[in-house]
DSSP file (Angstrom, degrees, kcal/mol; ACC not computed):
  #  RESIDUE AA STRUCTURE BP1 BP2  ACC     N-H-->O    O-->H-N    N-H-->O    O-->H-N    TCO  KAPPA ALPHA  PHI   PSI    X-CA   Y-CA   Z-CA
    1    1 A X              0   0    0      0, 0.0    92,-0.0     0, 0.0    91,-0.0   0.000 360.0 360.0 360.0 136.0  -15.2    6.9  -15.9
    2    2 A X        -     0   0    0      1,-0.1    94,-0.1     2,-0.1    95,-0.1  -0.207 360.0-107.4 -64.3 155.4  -18.9    6.8  -15.4
    3    3 A X        -     0   0    0     93,-0.2    -1,-0.1     2,-0.1     4,-0.1  -0.165  28.6-105.7 -75.1 178.6  -20.4    6.9  -12.0
    4    4 A X  S    S+     0   0    0      2,-0.1    -1,-0.1    91,-0.1     3,-0.1   0.845  95.3  66.1 -76.9 -35.5  -22.0    4.0  -10.2
    5    5 A X  S    S-     0   0    0      1,-0.2    -2,-0.1    91,-0.1     3,-0.1  -0.317 101.6 -74.7 -87.7 174.6  -25.6    5.0  -10.5
    6    6 A X        -     0   0    0      1,-0.1    90,-0.2    94,-0.1    -1,-0.2  -0.326  59.0-101.3 -68.9 146.1  -27.6    5.2  -13.6
    7    7 A X        -     0   0    0     91,-1.3    93,-0.4    88,-0.6    -1,-0.1  -0.225  13.7-140.6 -68.8 156.7  -26.9    8.3  -15.8
    8    8 A X  S    S+     0   0    0      1,-0.2     2,-0.4    91,-0.2    -1,-0.1   0.593  88.4  37.7 -93.2 -12.5  -29.1   11.3  -15.8
    9    9 A X        +     0   0    0     89,-0.1     2,-0.3    90,-0.1    -1,-0.2  -0.998  63.3 163.0-139.2 142.7  -28.7   11.8  -19.6
   10   10 A X        -     0   0    0     -2,-0.4     4,-0.1     2,-0.4    88,-0.1  -0.975  49.4-112.6-150.2 155.4  -28.5    9.3  -22.4
   11   11 A X  S    S+     0   0    0     -2,-0.3     2,-0.2     2,-0.1    -1,-0.0   0.765  97.8  85.1 -63.0 -23.0  -29.0    9.5  -26.1
   12   12 A X  S    S-     0   0    0      1,-0.1    -2,-0.4     2,-0.1     2,-0.1  -0.533  90.5-109.6 -77.7 150.6  -32.1    7.3  -25.7
   13   13 A X    >   -     0   0    0     -2,-0.2     3,-1.9     1,-0.1     4,-0.3  -0.397  28.4-110.1 -73.6 156.0  -35.3    9.1  -24.8
   14   14 A X  G >  S+     0   0    0      1,-0.3     3,-0.7     2,-0.2    -1,-0.1   0.746 118.3  58.8 -56.7 -28.1  -36.7    8.6  -21.3
   15   15 A X  G 3  S+     0   0    0      1,-0.2    -1,-0.3     3,-0.0    -3,-0.0   0.620  95.4  65.5 -80.1 -12.6  -39.6    6.5  -22.7
   16   16 A X  G <  S+     0   0    0     -3,-1.9     2,-0.2     2,-0.0    -1,-0.2   0.587  73.2 115.8 -83.4  -7.4  -37.1    4.0  -24.1
   17   17 A X    <   -     0   0    0     -3,-0.7     2,-0.5    -4,-0.3    85,-0.1  -0.422  44.1-173.0 -70.2 130.8  -35.8    3.0  -20.8
   18   18 A X    >>  -     0   0    0     -2,-0.2     3,-1.5     1,-0.1     4,-0.8  -0.982  20.4-151.3-122.5 115.4  -36.6   -0.7  -19.9
   19   19 A X  H 3> S+     0   0    0     -2,-0.5     4,-2.4     1,-0.3    85,-0.2   0.756  93.9  72.2 -59.5 -20.9  -35.8   -1.9  -16.4
   20   20 A X  H 3> S+     0   0    0      1,-0.2     4,-2.0     2,-0.2    -1,-0.3   0.812  91.2  59.0 -65.2 -27.5  -35.2   -5.4  -17.8
   21   21 A X  H <> S+     0   0    0     -3,-1.5     4,-2.0     2,-0.2    -1,-0.2   0.918 107.2  44.9 -68.3 -40.8  -32.0   -4.0  -19.3
   22   22 A X  H  X S+     0   0    0     -4,-0.8     4,-2.9    80,-0.6     5,-0.2   0.939 112.2  51.4 -64.8 -46.4  -30.7   -3.1  -15.8
   23   23 A X  H  X S+     0   0    0     -4,-2.4     4,-2.4     1,-0.2    -2,-0.2   0.855 107.8  52.9 -60.2 -34.5  -31.8   -6.4  -14.4
   24   24 A X  H  X S+     0   0    0     -4,-2.0     4,-2.1     2,-0.2    -1,-0.2   0.909 110.0  49.1 -68.1 -42.9  -29.9   -8.2  -17.3
   25   25 A X  H  X S+     0   0    0     -4,-2.0     4,-2.4     2,-0.2    -2,-0.2   0.891 111.6  48.0 -63.2 -40.3  -26.8   -6.3  -16.4
   26   26 A X  H  X S+     0   0    0     -4,-2.9     4,-2.7     2,-0.2    -2,-0.2   0.919 110.2  51.3 -66.6 -40.7  -27.2   -7.1  -12.7
   27   27 A X  H  X S+     0   0    0     -4,-2.4     4,-1.9     2,-0.2    -2,-0.2   0.880 110.6  50.7 -63.8 -36.7  -27.7  -10.9  -13.6
   28   28 A X  H  X S+     0   0    0     -4,-2.1     4,-2.2     2,-0.2    -1,-0.2   0.933 110.0  49.6 -65.0 -45.4  -24.5  -10.7  -15.7
   29   29 A X  H  X S+     0   0    0     -4,-2.4     4,-2.0     1,-0.2    -2,-0.2   0.933 110.3  49.3 -61.7 -43.5  -22.6   -9.2  -12.8
   30   30 A X  H  X S+     0   0    0     -4,-2.7     4,-2.6     1,-0.2    -1,-0.2   0.853 108.2  54.8 -64.7 -32.8  -23.9  -11.8  -10.4
   31   31 A X  H  X S+     0   0    0     -4,-1.9     4,-2.6     2,-0.2    -1,-0.2   0.914 108.0  49.3 -64.6 -40.4  -22.8  -14.5  -12.9
   32   32 A X  H  X S+     0   0    0     -4,-2.2     4,-2.5     2,-0.2    -2,-0.2   0.889 110.0  51.3 -64.5 -36.9  -19.3  -13.0  -12.9
   33   33 A X  H  X S+     0   0    0     -4,-2.0     4,-2.7     2,-0.2     5,-0.2   0.936 110.1  49.3 -65.9 -44.5  -19.3  -13.1   -9.0
   34   34 A X  H  X S+     0   0    0     -4,-2.6     4,-2.9     1,-0.2     5,-0.2   0.952 112.9  48.6 -58.4 -47.4  -20.3  -16.8   -9.0
   35   35 A X  H  X S+     0   0    0     -4,-2.6     4,-2.5     1,-0.2    -1,-0.2   0.928 112.0  47.1 -57.2 -48.2  -17.6  -17.5  -11.5
   36   36 A X  H  X S+     0   0    0     -4,-2.5     4,-2.3     1,-0.2    -1,-0.2   0.900 114.0  47.5 -61.6 -46.9  -15.0  -15.7   -9.5
   37   37 A X  H  X S+     0   0    0     -4,-2.7     4,-2.6     1,-0.2     5,-0.2   0.921 111.8  50.7 -61.9 -44.4  -16.0  -17.3   -6.2
   38   38 A X  H  X S+     0   0    0     -4,-2.9     4,-2.2    -5,-0.2    -2,-0.2   0.908 112.4  45.8 -61.2 -42.7  -16.0  -20.8   -7.8
   39   39 A X  H  X S+     0   0    0     -4,-2.5     4,-2.2    -5,-0.2    -1,-0.2   0.880 112.8  50.2 -65.0 -36.0  -12.5  -20.3   -9.2
   40   40 A X  H  X S+     0   0    0     -4,-2.3     4,-2.0     2,-0.2    -2,-0.2   0.905 111.6  48.1 -68.3 -40.4  -11.2  -18.9   -6.0
   41   41 A X  H  X S+     0   0    0     -4,-2.6     4,-2.3     2,-0.2    -2,-0.2   0.886 110.1  52.7 -66.3 -37.8  -12.7  -21.9   -4.1
   42   42 A X  H  X S+     0   0    0     -4,-2.2     4,-2.6    -5,-0.2    -1,-0.2   0.920 108.2  51.1 -61.1 -44.1  -11.2  -24.3   -6.5
   43   43 A X  H  X S+     0   0    0     -4,-2.2     4,-2.1     2,-0.2    -2,-0.2   0.883 109.3  49.5 -58.7 -42.1   -7.9  -22.7   -6.1
   44   44 A X  H  X S+     0   0    0     -4,-2.0     4,-2.4     1,-0.2    -1,-0.2   0.890 110.6  50.3 -70.0 -38.8   -8.1  -23.0   -2.3
   45   45 A X  H  X S+     0   0    0     -4,-2.3     4,-2.2     2,-0.2    -2,-0.2   0.915 111.0  50.8 -61.7 -41.8   -9.1  -26.7   -2.7
   46   46 A X  H  X S+     0   0    0     -4,-2.6     4,-1.6     1,-0.2    -2,-0.2   0.917 111.3  47.1 -62.6 -42.3   -6.1  -27.3   -5.0
   47   47 A X  H  X S+     0   0    0     -4,-2.1     4,-1.4     1,-0.2    -1,-0.2   0.910 116.6  42.2 -66.8 -43.5   -3.7  -25.7   -2.6
   48   48 A X  H  X S+     0   0    0     -4,-2.4     4,-1.9     1,-0.2    -1,-0.2   0.750 109.0  57.8 -79.5 -22.9   -5.0  -27.6    0.5
   49   49 A X  H  X S+     0   0    0     -4,-2.2     4,-2.4     2,-0.2    -1,-0.2   0.870 104.9  52.6 -68.4 -37.2   -5.2  -30.8   -1.3
   50   50 A X  H  X S+     0   0    0     -4,-1.6     4,-1.7     2,-0.2    -2,-0.2   0.888 108.3  51.7 -63.1 -40.9   -1.5  -30.5   -2.1
   51   51 A X  H  X S+     0   0    0     -4,-1.4     4,-1.5     2,-0.2    -1,-0.2   0.912 109.6  49.0 -59.4 -43.0   -0.9  -29.9    1.6
   52   52 A X  H  X S+     0   0    0     -4,-1.9     4,-1.4     1,-0.2    -2,-0.2   0.911 110.1  50.4 -64.9 -43.5   -2.8  -33.1    2.5
   53   53 A X  H  X S+     0   0    0     -4,-2.4     4,-0.7     1,-0.2    -1,-0.2   0.768 110.2  50.6 -68.5 -26.3   -0.9  -35.1   -0.1
   54   54 A X  H  X S+     0   0    0     -4,-1.7     4,-1.0    -5,-0.2    -1,-0.2   0.773 106.9  54.9 -77.8 -28.5    2.4  -33.9    1.3
   55   55 A X  H  X S+     0   0    0     -4,-1.5     4,-1.2     1,-0.2    -2,-0.2   0.829  95.4  67.8 -75.8 -29.7    1.4  -34.8    4.8
   56   56 A X  H >< S+     0   0    0     -4,-1.4     3,-0.6     1,-0.2     4,-0.5   0.938 106.5  37.0 -59.7 -49.8    0.6  -38.4    4.0
   57   57 A X  H ><>S+     0   0    0     -4,-0.7     5,-1.4     1,-0.2     3,-1.0   0.809 109.3  64.9 -71.5 -24.3    4.2  -39.5    3.3
   58   58 A X  H ><5S+     0   0    0     -4,-1.0     3,-1.2     1,-0.3    -1,-0.2   0.786  91.7  62.9 -69.2 -23.8    5.5  -37.3    6.0
   59   59 A X  T <<5S+     0   0    0     -4,-1.2    -1,-0.3    -3,-0.6    -2,-0.2   0.783  99.6  55.6 -67.5 -28.5    3.6  -39.5    8.5
   60   60 A X  T < 5S-     0   0    0     -3,-1.0    -1,-0.3    -4,-0.5    -2,-0.2   0.339 122.9-106.2 -86.1   6.4    6.0  -42.4    7.4
   61   61 A X  T < 5S+     0   0    0     -3,-1.2     2,-0.2     1,-0.3    -3,-0.2   0.479  75.7 136.6  86.3   2.5    9.0  -40.4    8.2
   62   62 A X      < -     0   0    0     -5,-1.4    -1,-0.3     1,-0.1     2,-0.2  -0.580  59.4-110.8 -84.9 146.3   10.0  -39.6    4.6
   63   63 A X        -     0   0    0     -2,-0.2     2,-0.4     1,-0.0    -1,-0.1  -0.513  35.5-159.5 -68.3 137.3   11.1  -36.1    3.5
   64   64 A X        -     0   0    0     -2,-0.2   -10,-0.1    -6,-0.0    -9,-0.0  -0.979   9.9-126.5-126.0 139.4    8.6  -34.5    1.3
   65   65 A X        -     0   0    0     -2,-0.4    -1,-0.0     1,-0.1     0, 0.0  -0.117  28.0-103.7 -72.0 174.6    9.1  -31.6   -1.1
   66   66 A X        -     0   0    0      1,-0.1     4,-0.2     2,-0.0     3,-0.1   0.919  53.1-154.0 -67.2 -47.1    7.2  -28.3   -1.4
   67   67 A X        -     0   0    0      1,-0.1     4,-0.2     2,-0.1     3,-0.1  -0.029  23.4-101.9  89.2 161.5    5.1  -29.2   -4.4
   68   68 A X  S >> S+     0   0    0      1,-0.1     4,-2.1     2,-0.1     3,-0.7   0.580  94.7  93.8 -97.7 -12.2    3.6  -26.9   -7.0
   69   69 A X  H 3> S+     0   0    0      1,-0.2     4,-2.9     2,-0.2     5,-0.3   0.818  81.2  54.0 -60.6 -36.4    0.0  -27.1   -5.6
   70   70 A X  H 3> S+     0   0    0     -4,-0.2     4,-2.1     2,-0.2    -1,-0.2   0.912 112.2  45.4 -63.1 -36.1    0.2  -23.8   -3.5
   71   71 A X  H <> S+     0   0    0     -3,-0.7     4,-2.5    -4,-0.2    -2,-0.2   0.890 115.6  46.3 -71.6 -39.9    1.4  -21.8   -6.5
   72   72 A X  H  X S+     0   0    0     -4,-2.1     4,-2.1     2,-0.2    -2,-0.2   0.902 113.2  49.0 -68.7 -38.2   -1.3  -23.4   -8.7
   73   73 A X  H  X S+     0   0    0     -4,-2.9     4,-1.9    -5,-0.2    -2,-0.2   0.908 112.0  48.8 -68.0 -39.3   -4.0  -22.8   -6.1
   74   74 A X  H  X S+     0   0    0     -4,-2.1     4,-2.6    -5,-0.3     5,-0.2   0.912 108.5  54.4 -62.7 -41.1   -2.8  -19.2   -5.7
   75   75 A X  H  X S+     0   0    0     -4,-2.5     4,-1.9     1,-0.2    -2,-0.2   0.896 109.3  47.3 -59.8 -39.7   -2.8  -18.7   -9.4
   76   76 A X  H  X S+     0   0    0     -4,-2.1     4,-2.1     2,-0.2    -1,-0.2   0.867 109.5  53.6 -67.7 -34.0   -6.5  -19.9   -9.6
   77   77 A X  H  X S+     0   0    0     -4,-1.9     4,-2.3     2,-0.2    -2,-0.2   0.918 110.2  47.1 -64.0 -43.3   -7.4  -17.7   -6.7
   78   78 A X  H  X S+     0   0    0     -4,-2.6     4,-2.7     1,-0.2    -1,-0.2   0.863 108.8  55.6 -68.0 -32.6   -5.9  -14.7   -8.6
   79   79 A X  H  X S+     0   0    0     -4,-1.9     4,-2.3    -5,-0.2    -1,-0.2   0.915 107.7  48.0 -62.2 -42.2   -7.7  -15.7  -11.6
   80   80 A X  H  X S+     0   0    0     -4,-2.1     4,-2.5     2,-0.2    -2,-0.2   0.904 110.5  53.5 -61.7 -42.3  -11.0  -15.7   -9.7
   81   81 A X  H  X S+     0   0    0     -4,-2.3     4,-3.1     1,-0.2     5,-0.3   0.931 108.3  48.5 -59.7 -48.4  -10.0  -12.3   -8.4
   82   82 A X  H  X S+     0   0    0     -4,-2.7     4,-2.3     2,-0.2     5,-0.2   0.890 110.7  50.8 -60.2 -41.0   -9.5  -11.0  -11.9
   83   83 A X  H  X S+     0   0    0     -4,-2.3     4,-2.3     2,-0.2    -2,-0.2   0.939 112.6  46.8 -65.0 -43.9  -12.8  -12.4  -13.1
   84   84 A X  H  X S+     0   0    0     -4,-2.5     4,-2.1     1,-0.2    -2,-0.2   0.936 115.4  44.6 -64.0 -46.9  -14.6  -10.7  -10.2
   85   85 A X  H  X S+     0   0    0     -4,-3.1     4,-2.1    -5,-0.2    -1,-0.2   0.871 113.4  50.0 -69.6 -32.6  -12.9   -7.3  -10.7
   86   86 A X  H  X S+     0   0    0     -4,-2.3     4,-2.4    -5,-0.3    -1,-0.2   0.909 111.6  48.3 -69.0 -41.0  -13.3   -7.3  -14.5
   87   87 A X  H  X S+     0   0    0     -4,-2.3     4,-2.2    -5,-0.2    -2,-0.2   0.896 112.3  50.3 -65.1 -38.9  -17.0   -8.1  -14.1
   88   88 A X  H  X S+     0   0    0     -4,-2.1     4,-2.3     2,-0.2    -2,-0.2   0.880 111.5  47.7 -66.0 -40.1  -17.3   -5.3  -11.4
   89   89 A X  H  X S+     0   0    0     -4,-2.1     4,-2.7     2,-0.2    -2,-0.2   0.940 112.8  47.6 -67.3 -46.2  -15.6   -2.8  -13.7
   90   90 A X  H  X S+     0   0    0     -4,-2.4     4,-2.3     1,-0.2    -2,-0.2   0.877 112.2  49.1 -62.8 -37.3  -17.7   -3.7  -16.7
   91   91 A X  H  X S+     0   0    0     -4,-2.2     4,-2.7     2,-0.2     5,-0.3   0.914 111.2  50.9 -66.5 -44.0  -21.0   -3.5  -14.7
   92   92 A X  H  X S+     0   0    0     -4,-2.3     4,-1.6     1,-0.2    -2,-0.2   0.933 112.5  46.0 -53.9 -51.7  -19.9   -0.1  -13.3
   93   93 A X  H  X S+     0   0    0     -4,-2.7     4,-0.6     1,-0.2    -1,-0.2   0.910 116.1  45.0 -61.0 -46.8  -19.2    1.2  -16.8
   94   94 A X  H >X S+     0   0    0     -4,-2.3     3,-1.1     1,-0.2     4,-0.7   0.897 110.0  51.9 -70.5 -40.8  -22.5   -0.2  -18.3
   95   95 A X  H >< S+     0   0    0     -4,-2.7     3,-0.7     1,-0.3   -88,-0.6   0.830 102.8  62.0 -66.9 -30.3  -24.8    0.9  -15.5
   96   96 A X  H 3< S+     0   0    0     -4,-1.6    -1,-0.3    -5,-0.3   -93,-0.2   0.771 103.4  50.8 -62.3 -26.0  -23.3    4.5  -15.8
   97   97 A X  H << S+     0   0    0     -3,-1.1    -1,-0.2    -4,-0.6    -2,-0.2   0.621  86.3 103.9 -90.9 -11.5  -24.6    4.6  -19.4
   98   98 A X  S << S-     0   0    0     -4,-0.7   -91,-1.3    -3,-0.7   -89,-0.1  -0.401  76.1-113.8 -70.2 144.3  -28.2    3.6  -18.7
   99   99 A X    >   -     0   0    0    -93,-0.1     3,-1.7     1,-0.1     4,-0.4  -0.408  29.2-110.7 -69.8 154.4  -30.9    6.2  -18.7
  100  100 A X  G >  S+     0   0    0    -93,-0.4     3,-1.6     1,-0.3    -1,-0.1   0.869 116.2  59.8 -54.9 -40.6  -32.6    6.9  -15.3
  101  101 A X  G 3  S+     0   0    0      1,-0.3    -1,-0.3   -93,-0.1   -82,-0.2   0.685  96.3  59.0 -64.7 -17.0  -35.8    5.3  -16.6
  102  102 A X  G <  S+     0   0    0     -3,-1.7     2,-0.6   -84,-0.1   -80,-0.6   0.571  94.2  78.6 -84.4  -9.1  -34.1    2.1  -17.2
  103  103 A X  S <  S-     0   0    0     -3,-1.6   -84,-0.1    -4,-0.4   -83,-0.1  -0.883  82.5-128.4-104.7 120.3  -33.1    1.8  -13.5
  104  104 A X    >   -     0   0    0     -2,-0.6     3,-1.7   -85,-0.2    -2,-0.1  -0.269  22.2-116.6 -65.3 156.2  -35.8    0.8  -11.0
  105  105 A X  T 3  S+     0   0    0      1,-0.3    -1,-0.1    -4,-0.1    -2,-0.0   0.793 114.6  53.0 -66.8 -25.7  -36.2    3.0   -8.1
  106  106 A X  T 3  S+     0   0    0      2,-0.0    -1,-0.3     0, 0.0    -2,-0.1   0.364  82.5 125.7 -88.3   5.7  -35.2    0.2   -5.7
  107  107 A X    <   -     0   0    0     -3,-1.7     2,-0.1     1,-0.1     3,-0.1  -0.342  38.2-171.1 -68.7 146.5  -31.9   -0.5   -7.6
  108  108 A X    >>  +     0   0    0      1,-0.1     4,-1.2     2,-0.0     3,-0.8  -0.585  16.8 165.8-137.1  74.3  -28.7   -0.5   -5.7
  109  109 A X  H 3> S+     0   0    0      1,-0.2     4,-2.3     2,-0.2     5,-0.2   0.812  79.1  64.0 -60.0 -29.5  -25.6   -0.8   -7.9
  110  110 A X  H 3> S+     0   0    0      2,-0.2     4,-2.6     1,-0.2    -1,-0.2   0.871 100.0  52.5 -63.0 -38.1  -23.4    0.3   -5.0
  111  111 A X  H <> S+     0   0    0     -3,-0.8     4,-2.5     2,-0.2    -1,-0.2   0.951 111.4  44.8 -62.7 -49.0  -24.4   -2.9   -3.0
  112  112 A X  H  X S+     0   0    0     -4,-1.2     4,-2.0     1,-0.2    -2,-0.2   0.904 117.2  45.7 -66.4 -40.2  -23.4   -5.2   -5.8
  113  113 A X  H  X S+     0   0    0     -4,-2.3     4,-2.5     2,-0.2    -1,-0.2   0.882 110.8  52.3 -70.0 -36.0  -20.2   -3.4   -6.5
  114  114 A X  H  X S+     0   0    0     -4,-2.6     4,-2.0     2,-0.2    -2,-0.2   0.907 110.8  48.7 -62.5 -45.2  -19.3   -3.2   -2.8
  115  115 A X  H  X S+     0   0    0     -4,-2.5     4,-2.2     2,-0.2    -2,-0.2   0.919 111.4  50.7 -59.8 -43.1  -19.8   -7.0   -2.5
  116  116 A X  H  X S+     0   0    0     -4,-2.0     4,-2.2     1,-0.2    -2,-0.2   0.938 111.7  45.6 -63.2 -48.5  -17.6   -7.5   -5.6
  117  117 A X  H  X S+     0   0    0     -4,-2.5     4,-2.0     1,-0.2    -1,-0.2   0.792 109.8  54.9 -70.5 -27.5  -14.8   -5.4   -4.3
  118  118 A X  H  X S+     0   0    0     -4,-2.0     4,-2.5     2,-0.2    -1,-0.2   0.901 109.8  47.4 -67.0 -40.6  -15.0   -7.0   -0.9
  119  119 A X  H  X S+     0   0    0     -4,-2.2     4,-2.4     2,-0.2    -2,-0.2   0.867 109.2  53.5 -68.4 -36.3  -14.6  -10.4   -2.6
  120  120 A X  H  X S+     0   0    0     -4,-2.2     4,-1.8     2,-0.2    -2,-0.2   0.932 110.6  47.4 -59.2 -45.8  -11.7   -9.0   -4.6
  121  121 A X  H  X S+     0   0    0     -4,-2.0     4,-2.3     1,-0.2    -2,-0.2   0.930 113.2  48.1 -62.6 -47.9   -9.9   -7.9   -1.4
  122  122 A X  H  X S+     0   0    0     -4,-2.5     4,-2.5     1,-0.2    -1,-0.2   0.869 109.3  53.4 -63.2 -36.1  -10.6  -11.2    0.3
  123  123 A X  H  X S+     0   0    0     -4,-2.4     4,-2.6     2,-0.2    -1,-0.2   0.869 107.8  49.9 -61.9 -39.6   -9.3  -13.1   -2.7
  124  124 A X  H  X S+     0   0    0     -4,-1.8     4,-2.1     2,-0.2    -2,-0.2   0.923 112.1  48.3 -67.0 -46.2   -6.1  -11.2   -2.7
  125  125 A X  H  X S+     0   0    0     -4,-2.3     4,-2.2     2,-0.2    -2,-0.2   0.916 110.8  51.7 -64.7 -41.8   -5.6  -11.9    1.0
  126  126 A X  H  X S+     0   0    0     -4,-2.5     4,-2.9     1,-0.2     5,-0.2   0.953 109.2  49.6 -57.6 -50.1   -6.4  -15.6    0.4
  127  127 A X  H  X S+     0   0    0     -4,-2.6     4,-1.4     1,-0.2    -1,-0.2   0.899 110.9  50.2 -63.7 -35.5   -3.8  -15.8   -2.4
  128  128 A X  H  X S+     0   0    0     -4,-2.1     4,-1.2     2,-0.2    -1,-0.2   0.883 111.5  48.8 -66.0 -37.6   -1.2  -14.2   -0.1
  129  129 A X  H  < S+     0   0    0     -4,-2.2     3,-0.5     1,-0.2    -2,-0.2   0.922 108.9  52.2 -67.1 -41.9   -2.0  -16.6    2.6
  130  130 A X  H  < S+     0   0    0     -4,-2.9    -1,-0.2     1,-0.2    -2,-0.2   0.793 111.7  47.2 -63.7 -27.2   -1.7  -19.6    0.3
  131  131 A X  H  <        0   0    0     -4,-1.4    -1,-0.2    -5,-0.2    -2,-0.2   0.690 360.0 360.0 -85.8 -20.4    1.7  -18.3   -0.8
  132  132 A X     <        0   0    0     -4,-1.2    -1,-0.2    -3,-0.5    -2,-0.2   0.438 360.0 360.0 -74.4 360.0    3.0  -17.8    2.7
């Protein structure tokens, strides 16, 4: 597997490197992050809305079933985790193939990947909490 930073050798010549390619890859990674966060947040809302809807009849003294919403919410959170992890893996692979000249001196792929993996970890924890 390629490293996190831009490659030191590429079939492209050093003059062919264009930093816009790196920035496009980073924008794509950030789009995957936004998508993953949005799906995880929607899953959390679905799970908690089900809890709220179960509490309403319980106030009247009626017995209420468990419902499917915690499972659906956790599934959506896991889907968001998969989207975030998949985007991070693809970004890591692609940035590893870029020539050094295509990567700006101030680029930090490790920051974006660290953020992505932190969100993956928190998403897994959230899914486990929703299922507990």
